N, C-alpha and C positions, 0 to 999 in steps of 0.2 A: 304637804305635797299630796296631790292626788295620784295614787298608784295606777299606772296604765298597764304595767306588766310586771309580774313577779315570778319567783321560782322557789323550789324546795331544795335545800342544801343538805348534804350528808350531816352537817353540823346540827341541823334541826332534828335529825334523827338521834344524834348524841344527846341533845337536850331531852327529847322524848323518853329516852331510856335512862336518864339520870346520870349521864356520863360527864356533865358539865357542872361542877359544883357551884360555880358562881351564878348560874342561871336562877332567876327568881321565879318561883311557881306563880302561875296565873298570868305571866307576861305573854302578850301576843308575839309569836315567833315570826321569823322572816327577815332576812337581811340582804336578799338578792332582789333588787327591784329597780325600775325606772319609772319616771312619771313627769308630771307637770306641776310646777310651783304654783300654789294657790295664794299663799300669804307669806310674808317675811317679817322677821323681827326688826326692830329699829336699828340694830347694829349690823345687819346683813347688807353687804355691798356687792357681792360677786354675782348674785342671781336676782331675778325679779319675777313677779307673777307672770305666768305665761311661758316661762322658759322650760324646755324639755331638759331633764337632767338625769344623770346617773347618781346613785347613792353609794357612798363608801361604807364598807362593812365596819370600818373603824371610826370611832368618834374621837376627835382630837382637837385640842385647843389651839395648837400652832405656836404657842408661846413658851411652854415649859422646856426644860433641858432636853428631854427626850424628843419632843417634837422638833426642836431646833436642829437636832442631829439626824432627823429622818426616822427616828425610832418611834413612830406614832402609835404603835401597838401598846406602848408602855406610857402613854400620856398620863400625867399625874392628876388630871382633872377627875372629879368623883365619877363622872360618866365616861371617862377616857377608856380607850381600847375597844374591845368588842362589847358594845352596849346594846345596839339595836337588835331586837329580837332575842335578847339574852337577859339583860337587866332592865331595859326599858322597852316599851311596846314597839314591835317591828312592823314589817310591811306586808304580811299576809292579811291584808285589810284593804279597805277602800282609800283610806287616808293614813298618813304617818307624819309625825312630828320629828324633824331631824335637827338635833342640837348642833351648834357650831357649823351652820350651813355653809359659811364661806370656805371651810375646809372640807366638809362632807359631801358637797354637791359639785358636780361638774356638768357644764352645759354640753348637750349632745349636738354635734354638727348637723346641719339641716339635711345633709346627704346620708346620714347614718340613721337606720331604722331602730325602733325600740328593740327588736329581736337581736339586731347586731350589737347593741349596747348593753344588753341585759346582764351579762356576766362581768362587766368591767369592774364593778366595785368589790367583787369578792373572789371567785375562783380564778378569773383571768388576772386580777391583781396579785393573787397568790402565786400563780405560775410565773408572772413577770418578776415578782420579788425573789422567788426561789432561784430563778435563773440568774438574776443580778448578783445575789450574794454568793452563788456558786462559782462566779468568775470563769465562765466557760470560754475557751479559746478555740480557734479554728483547727488546732492540732489534736483536740481532745476526742476521746471516745466517751460518750455520755450514756449512762444507763438510767432509765426511768422505770421504776418499779410501780406498776399499777396504771391501768388505762381507763380509770373512771373519769368523771368530768374534770376533776382537778388535775389528774394525770395528763389528760389530753390538752388542757390549757397550758400545763408545764411543757408539754411537747411542743406546742405551737410557739411558745416563747423561746424555747431552746433552739428551735429551727432558725430563729432570727440571728443566732450567733454563728451559724454555719460551721458547726463542729465536723470533724472528719467522719465520725459515725454517731448515730443515735440508735440505741437499742431500747426497745420497750419490752418489758416482761409483764405478761398478762395471762391469766388462766382461763378467762371466760372466752369461749369460742365466738360469741356474738361480738365482743369488743375487739377481739383479734381481727375478725372480718371487717369491722368498722375502720380500724387502723389501716388495714391493707387496701381498703377501698378508697380512703380519703388521703392517705399519706404513703404512697407506694414506695418511696425511697427509704422509709424507716425500716430498720431491721427488727424482727420480732422473735421473741423466744418465750418459753413457758417456765414456770418456777422449777420444774423437775430437771430442766436442762440449762438453767440460766448460767450457772458458774462456768460450765464448759463452753457455752456459746460466747460468753464475754471473753474468756481467755483466747478463744479462736479469733475473735474480731477486735482485739486490742493489741497494742504494741509493747506494753510494759507490765504484763502480768495482771491485768485487770483494768477496770474502767478508771479513767482519770477523774471523773465526776459521777457521783451516784445521787440521784434524787429519789427519796423513798416517799411514795405517795399512797401506798396501799394501806398501811396502818395496822399490821398484825405482828405478832411476835416472830413469825417465820420470815416475814418480809424485812423486818429490822435486821435479823441475822443475815439474810441474803445480802442486804445493802453493804454491810461492812466486809463480808466475805468476798464479794465480787469487786471490791475496790482494790486498786493497786496500792502498794506502799506509798505513803505521803499523799494520798488522794483526798479529795473533799467529799464528804458524805453529808448531804443536806436533808434533814428530816422535815418533810412538808406535812406529813400525815398527823392526824389527831388520834391518839390511842385511847382505847376504852379502859385500859388498866395499866398500872406501872410496869415498866420493863427494866431489866437489869443490864448494865453494860458488862459483858464478860471480859473485863480488862486483862486478865492473864492470857486469854486466847488472842486478844488484839495486840498484845505487847510486841513491839518491834515493827508494827505496820506504820506507826507514826501518823495515824489518820487525823484529819481535821474535821470535826463535827460542827455543823451549823444547824440550829434548831429554832423553833418558836413559831409564834403567830405572825401573820403577814403584816408588814409595815406598808399599808396601802396608800402610799403617797405618790404613785405613778399614774394615776387615772387619766390625767390630761394627756400624757404621752401615749398611753394605750389607746385613747379615743382617736388621737391623730394617726396612729398606725392602722386602726380600723378604717378611718376615712381614706387612707392611702392604699387600702386593699392588701395590707401586709399581714393582717390577722383577720380570720373569719371563724367565729364560733357558732354560726347559725346551724351547721350540720349537727351540733350536739342536741338541738331541740328536736326530740323525737315524738313528744306528746304535748298536747295542749288541752287545758281544762279551764272552765269558768271558775271563779272564786267560790261559787256555791257548790262546786263539785270537788272541793279540795280534799275531803276525806278519801274519796276514790283516788285522787291524785297521789296522796300519801301511800295508799295501799299498793298502787302500781310501782311507785318509786322505791319504797322500802323493800318490797319483795322482788325487785328487779324483774318485773313482768314485761312480756311483749317487747323485749329488746330495748327497754327504756335506757336512755342516758341522762337527759335532762328534760324537765317539764316546764312549760310556760303556763303561768296562771294569769288569765286576763279578766 
């Protein structure tokens, strides 16, 4: 596939800092990309040369036990799960080879631009998956901890469920301003006031659903503390170090924890929602760099300079 647009993910930074043990040194990183099919293998039937496509962050065979049950992150193929840009060469390049293309590529509708489709295969798929497994209802108060790129995608997908309240907890003034500007109906709080704010804006002593997207020890603790008894706490974040479950402190809350990597098998549905105007992630693209400027792009993204949220690499 010829890459026409790519991006830098926080997971790329985790690889850079050695926080992803399965990552193979020397691998070209990058798993957020769209492009045009150049060639296909003899077994590929769903796409053809010339098709504009999104690329799924997960590589999956579609035939094993886990794939058949929708748990594609745990595909048993040797290259199954998160392979692109981690264990095999990814898309921060001019071209990329995508294994199991029938599962890993989705055609982009003609009315959807590359920038509209850029995040379908990873952070938007992650937000969609997290929202789905959280089983959000219209009666729920939903707390999303972290308003980074994945947190915003999780917010967009949670909004599709029309819950009673959505509360976003974020400490960055720039990201708070972004949420207020683009999603004015969303309630916003900060970490130092989160628990009290959630209690004030929920009906049963805490949030019905908590989605933890920040990825720190403090945000993990905040997640279970702000949840009501018998709530669902979905861990979306990737942590840099092991965390302990303080089970004695949690005892009696009877919380349901859901964790793991995205099962990215909803990309076709997500593309349809984008085509229908129900999801729009283009405001997240705050910066654009050419591929030969990618070192500068990394510097800006990693150091959160100039109000960056997401970067498009062309």
